[in-house]
N, C-alpha and C positions, 0 to 999 in steps of 0.2 A: 483447502480440503476440509479442515476441521469445522468450518462453518456449516458444512453439510450434515454434521451430526444432529443439529437441530436448526435447520435453516430459518424457519419462521421466527424462532426465538432470538437468533443472533444477527440476522441480516439487516435489520433496521438500523442498529447502531453503527454497523460497519458501513452501510451505504450512506448514512448521514455524514460520517467522517470523510468518506471518499468524496462526496459532493462538495463539502466545505473545502477540502484540499484542492479539488479541481478548480473551484472558483478562485482560490488564491493563486493557483498556477496560471490561470487565464489572465488575471490582472497583472501579475508579474511578467508574464511572457509578452503581453502587449507593450508594456513599458520598455522592457529590454529589447524587444524587436525594433521598436522605434529608435532607441538609442543606437542599436547596432546598424540599422539602415543608414542613419546619419553618419556614423563613423565610416561605413563602407563608401558612401557617397564622397566623403572627404579623403578617401584613399587609405584609411586606417583599418584594413581588413583584419589584421592580427588582433587589434584591440577589440573589434566587434566579436571575433570568435571567442576571445577570452570571456567576454560578458555572457555570451550564449552558452558556452561550455560550463561556466560556473553556475549558471542557472540550472542547467541539466543535472549537474552534480548535486546541487541543493535539492532539487525535486526528487532525485533518486534517493537521497538520504531521508527525506521526509516520508517517502513511500515506504521505505524499509522500516522506519520508526513506527509508522501506522500499522504495518503488518505485525511487527513484534508486539506492539501494545494490544492490538485486537486479539492476537493469538493468546497472549497471556491472560487476557480477560475471559476469553472463551474457555481456556483450559481451567482457570480458577472456578468458573461456574460449573463446568462439567465435573470437576473433582469434588466440589461441594455437594453435588447430587449423587456422588458415588461412582463417577466415571461414565463411560459410554454406555448408552442404553437405547432402546428403541429399534426400529426396523433397519437402520443403517449401521448399527453397532458392530455386527459381525464383519460386514464388508470393510468398515473402516479399520478394524483391528487387523484383518488379513492384509489389507492394502498397506497399512503402516509397516507391518513386518516385511512384506515383499519388497518395498522400496527403501527399507531401513531408515525411515524417518519417524521418530516417535511422535505420537499425537498428544500423549499425556505424560 
């Protein structure tokens, strides 16, 4: 939601980091799915599921870290400029209060 405060200013770096992470996920997933398929074919379903579940756990953690890092960067930039401003400022302030999630 915070990215919408100044979408054009913030979206480029967020999208670049997301694309990089997606490429990493694709590479890791292909390798792990190949390993898991082999394990399943050998009758080791539990080991295959551990590999795939660990991968999903890592990916979830990395996404959470990306969100936290990008949110902190956007918050810092907005605070350095004096806070929310522009055409979406009032909406974002009201929304933030309504859902009880602080933006800054």
